[in-house]
DOTOR-172995 format. One line per 4 residues: for each residue x, y, z of C-alpha. Coordinates in Angstrom, 3 decimals. Example, Ala and Ser with C-alpha at 12.3 -4.5 7.8 and 13.67 -1.06 7.14 Angstrom:
12.300,-4.500,7.800; 13.670,-1.060,7.140;
end
This chain:
-9.944,-48.751,-75.709; -5.607,-49.442,-75.500; -3.971,-46.995,-77.586; -0.275,-48.026,-79.728;
1.207,-44.589,-79.512; 1.200,-41.475,-78.253; 1.669,-37.654,-78.629; 2.339,-34.997,-76.416;
3.235,-31.244,-77.280; 3.784,-27.618,-75.589; 3.172,-24.251,-77.273; 2.832,-20.759,-75.983;
0.708,-19.589,-78.936; -2.071,-21.543,-81.157; 0.149,-23.423,-83.828; -3.081,-23.109,-86.044;
-3.323,-19.089,-86.016; 0.099,-17.507,-86.890; -1.630,-14.221,-87.638; -2.002,-14.327,-83.809;
1.394,-14.503,-82.359; 2.307,-12.219,-79.563; 5.978,-11.528,-78.515; 6.865,-12.105,-74.635;
3.974,-14.851,-74.249; 5.674,-17.907,-72.416; 4.583,-20.833,-70.638; 6.352,-23.179,-68.533;
6.159,-27.299,-68.135; 7.812,-29.934,-65.797; 6.787,-33.167,-63.721; 4.458,-34.570,-66.599;
2.650,-37.983,-65.884; 0.216,-40.034,-66.484; -2.086,-41.034,-63.816; -4.682,-43.928,-63.733;
-7.064,-45.243,-61.302; -5.971,-48.639,-62.343; -2.827,-49.835,-63.355; -0.311,-47.300,-63.215;
0.876,-46.236,-66.626; 4.200,-46.338,-68.058; 6.203,-43.058,-66.906; 7.045,-40.799,-69.776;
10.519,-40.137,-70.693; 12.433,-37.422,-69.182; 8.980,-36.003,-67.358; 10.947,-33.217,-65.236;
13.163,-32.334,-68.442; 16.284,-32.979,-66.332; 18.203,-34.367,-69.795; 19.016,-32.190,-72.453;
20.764,-32.557,-75.766; 22.410,-30.092,-78.072; 20.731,-29.873,-81.612; 22.905,-28.388,-84.224;
21.560,-26.802,-87.263; 23.369,-25.523,-89.905; 22.209,-22.611,-92.959; 24.192,-20.592,-95.368;
24.713,-16.874,-93.810; 21.993,-14.901,-94.379; 19.537,-17.946,-96.313; 16.477,-19.428,-94.863;
15.770,-23.059,-95.210; 13.499,-25.727,-93.255; 16.574,-27.432,-91.248; 15.468,-25.450,-88.316;
11.793,-26.391,-87.983; 13.312,-29.955,-88.912; 16.128,-30.266,-86.576; 14.451,-32.427,-84.186;
13.918,-34.965,-86.992; 17.993,-35.404,-87.639; 17.123,-34.570,-91.570; 18.471,-31.207,-93.507;
17.011,-30.650,-96.732; 19.805,-28.001,-97.079; 23.320,-28.339,-96.827; 27.150,-27.423,-97.893;
28.219,-29.271,-101.040; 31.861,-28.824,-102.189; 30.635,-29.736,-105.714; 30.773,-25.790,-106.889;
30.541,-23.636,-109.920; 32.744,-21.052,-108.458; 34.553,-20.556,-104.773; 34.868,-23.905,-102.613;
31.118,-24.222,-101.839; 27.521,-24.392,-103.198; 24.319,-24.745,-101.954; 22.585,-27.983,-101.684;
18.934,-28.718,-101.729; 17.119,-32.446,-101.231; 13.468,-33.610,-100.976; 13.381,-36.004,-98.276;
10.532,-37.764,-96.713; 10.224,-36.992,-93.424; 8.951,-40.159,-91.051; 8.460,-37.533,-88.295;
6.418,-35.480,-89.811; 4.404,-38.691,-92.234; 5.042,-35.940,-95.553; 7.371,-35.139,-98.139;
9.746,-31.969,-97.092; 11.122,-30.082,-99.976; 14.636,-28.496,-100.097; 13.938,-24.613,-99.676;
16.572,-21.979,-100.007; 15.413,-18.048,-99.699; 17.058,-15.167,-98.339; 13.800,-14.357,-96.525;
12.789,-15.716,-93.516; 10.332,-18.863,-93.909; 8.142,-19.881,-91.203; 6.574,-23.379,-90.254;
3.191,-22.503,-92.825; 5.574,-21.473,-95.831; 4.658,-18.164,-95.504; 7.885,-16.008,-96.736;
8.218,-12.688,-95.359; 10.737,-10.355,-98.117; 13.709,-8.618,-97.055; 13.854,-4.581,-97.178;
15.561,-4.271,-100.626; 15.706,-0.375,-102.425; 18.168,-1.344,-105.223; 16.973,-1.522,-109.160;
19.084,-4.234,-110.375; 18.434,-5.053,-114.123; 19.126,-8.429,-113.999; 19.862,-12.184,-112.706;
22.298,-14.906,-112.650; 23.171,-18.085,-111.243; 24.542,-21.082,-112.043; 22.559,-25.108,-111.422;
22.500,-28.892,-111.441; 19.702,-30.596,-111.119; 19.063,-34.662,-110.603; 15.310,-35.040,-110.170;
13.467,-37.780,-108.923; 10.966,-38.873,-111.764; 9.284,-36.034,-113.252; 9.978,-33.700,-110.543;
10.464,-29.645,-110.959; 12.689,-27.329,-109.973; 11.939,-23.498,-109.270; 14.190,-20.650,-108.886;
12.157,-17.177,-108.294; 13.247,-13.876,-107.558; 10.319,-11.496,-106.410; 10.489,-7.385,-106.190;
7.728,-6.063,-104.247; 6.423,-2.327,-103.859; 3.890,-1.713,-101.323; 2.709,-5.294,-101.436;
2.484,-5.757,-105.194; 4.801,-7.531,-107.358; 6.589,-4.798,-110.070; 9.413,-7.464,-111.045;
11.517,-10.433,-111.241; 12.799,-13.766,-112.501; 10.842,-17.437,-112.608; 12.676,-20.686,-114.015;
11.143,-23.554,-113.792; 13.409,-26.437,-114.130; 12.409,-29.781,-115.836; 15.369,-31.632,-116.817;
18.721,-33.258,-115.711; 21.590,-30.927,-115.411; 24.487,-33.140,-114.416; 26.662,-30.178,-115.157;
26.273,-26.791,-113.806; 24.423,-24.598,-116.387; 23.404,-20.756,-116.429; 20.475,-19.526,-115.550;
19.180,-15.747,-115.390; 17.596,-12.964,-117.196; 15.954,-9.525,-116.986; 14.068,-8.485,-113.879;
11.845,-5.730,-115.527; 11.399,-4.401,-112.796; 8.800,-1.254,-113.004; 9.465,0.682,-109.767;
11.739,1.014,-107.248; 11.030,-1.737,-104.599; 10.859,-1.587,-100.751; 11.501,-5.550,-100.214;
12.434,-8.884,-102.501; 12.787,-12.424,-102.130; 15.033,-15.269,-103.609; 12.961,-18.826,-103.549;
14.583,-22.020,-104.807; 13.121,-25.315,-104.348; 13.887,-28.617,-105.215; 10.410,-29.976,-105.974;
8.038,-32.173,-104.623; 9.551,-36.074,-105.246; 11.705,-37.422,-102.247; 15.163,-38.170,-103.947;
15.236,-34.751,-106.327; 18.156,-32.837,-105.402; 19.117,-29.620,-106.557; 22.688,-27.220,-106.272;
22.730,-23.587,-106.715; 25.509,-21.478,-106.549; 26.967,-17.912,-108.181; 23.728,-15.982,-107.695;
24.178,-12.716,-108.597; 22.070,-9.321,-109.133; 23.465,-7.081,-111.729; 22.625,-3.843,-113.900;
20.549,-1.109,-112.939; 21.738,1.007,-110.408; 23.714,-2.021,-108.658; 26.499,-3.584,-109.297;
27.788,-7.293,-108.765; 29.662,-6.128,-105.344; 26.813,-4.364,-104.357; 24.647,-7.605,-104.315;
22.716,-7.554,-100.826; 24.590,-10.985,-99.447; 28.280,-10.399,-100.730; 28.659,-7.112,-99.168;
31.117,-6.648,-96.507; 29.206,-6.280,-93.661; 29.839,-8.248,-90.322; 27.809,-9.036,-87.121;
28.801,-10.540,-84.674; 28.501,-12.696,-82.218; 25.747,-14.165,-84.231; 23.801,-16.025,-82.593;
23.517,-13.130,-79.590; 21.719,-12.981,-76.449; 21.400,-9.699,-76.674; 24.468,-6.959,-77.501;
26.510,-7.809,-80.713; 28.986,-5.757,-82.916; 27.700,-4.187,-86.735; 31.304,-3.911,-88.475;
30.444,-1.734,-92.037; 33.166,-0.491,-94.309; 32.150,3.338,-95.643; 34.102,5.430,-98.426;
32.607,9.028,-96.599; 31.099,10.562,-93.653; 27.771,9.804,-94.530; 25.173,8.793,-91.950;
23.846,5.160,-92.568; 20.287,3.768,-91.265; 20.297,0.449,-89.669; 16.932,-1.680,-89.769;
16.254,-4.550,-87.766; 12.792,-6.134,-88.469; 10.975,-9.471,-87.224; 9.421,-12.389,-89.143;
6.065,-10.718,-89.398; 7.878,-8.083,-90.862; 7.606,-5.375,-88.485; 10.368,-3.058,-87.408;
11.597,-3.159,-84.237; 14.846,-1.124,-84.222; 15.892,1.519,-86.266; 19.121,3.864,-85.699;
21.043,6.207,-87.565; 24.583,5.644,-87.520; 27.621,7.769,-88.245; 30.292,6.979,-90.438;
33.840,7.216,-90.957; 35.978,6.735,-94.218; 37.341,2.890,-93.640; 35.874,0.400,-90.960;
33.249,1.157,-88.757; 32.145,-0.495,-85.525; 29.055,-0.024,-83.595; 27.609,-1.603,-80.438;
23.982,-2.607,-80.168; 21.947,-3.928,-77.945; 18.535,-6.864,-78.460; 18.345,-7.932,-75.074;
14.721,-6.539,-74.883; 13.373,-8.647,-78.004; 12.316,-11.813,-77.793; 14.384,-14.395,-79.243;
14.010,-15.346,-82.963; 15.467,-14.264,-86.102; 15.547,-11.218,-87.237; 16.172,-8.969,-90.570;
18.911,-6.235,-90.577; 19.584,-3.788,-93.181; 21.803,-0.797,-93.470; 21.105,1.644,-95.859;
21.597,5.343,-97.572; 21.775,6.706,-100.712; 24.530,4.038,-102.231; 24.202,1.292,-99.753;
21.934,-1.755,-99.340; 23.331,-4.362,-96.878; 21.088,-6.601,-96.037; 20.947,-10.042,-93.653;
20.057,-12.563,-90.890; 20.307,-11.749,-87.055; 19.357,-14.691,-84.645; 18.587,-14.137,-80.833;
18.945,-16.843,-78.642;
end
């Protein structure tokens, strides 16, 4: 019978089986059309993909959100705000209804990697901080609840962390934090922040920090003076870091599944170090890099186009 709407989609892997993706899988499509033995069907818009529009996505450096997945809808659930507790900007998370998806999507911000199914892939991390702290504002919609969670893992098991459910309005910046209670040396960690389930809930966060133990405030992974450029990259990029001794450092690159795709041992000299690296052979995507030695733990995101 007649229809009132139509959906056409193309994928290069099974979208219902995120455990069975294979790098370098590709598919090409062109000149898409409907055929009919009767009256000619209406033509599909842009059937040969001749017209293209740039889609811009903004995320805080070294953090991930649903913004990339939502880009085609023109909606962002994480944005920059000048309403900051310290410095110039803070992160604003807002739960929104996305008509294109027919669903309400929470504002999610994480220093890990998040995929379309909401699965999180923790970042490599080996320091042993004692405390987590930060500041937040919250304007819930109805009786909504925001959440802040910090998790540390060792061989896949949780060995410490922090959890804060935020259930009431905080009109001014409010301090949060507490002990992490690590029971060993972690190999990875993740910070996960969510604005809630009800459309219209807004959470602002700023000044997040890990302190104590064998890590100081200046050693927090996201506040270290490492530079990667250009980022995004088409293959060749420069890695820049500061060193106070002639100690080798280990560069580690992992994909969204946590698989290590590159390792390099780099020689440091005192002062500023710059090393050119090439990932042209790797498929496009979001990668996590780590720069590690006995007193160093620098972590961030690298985008390959």
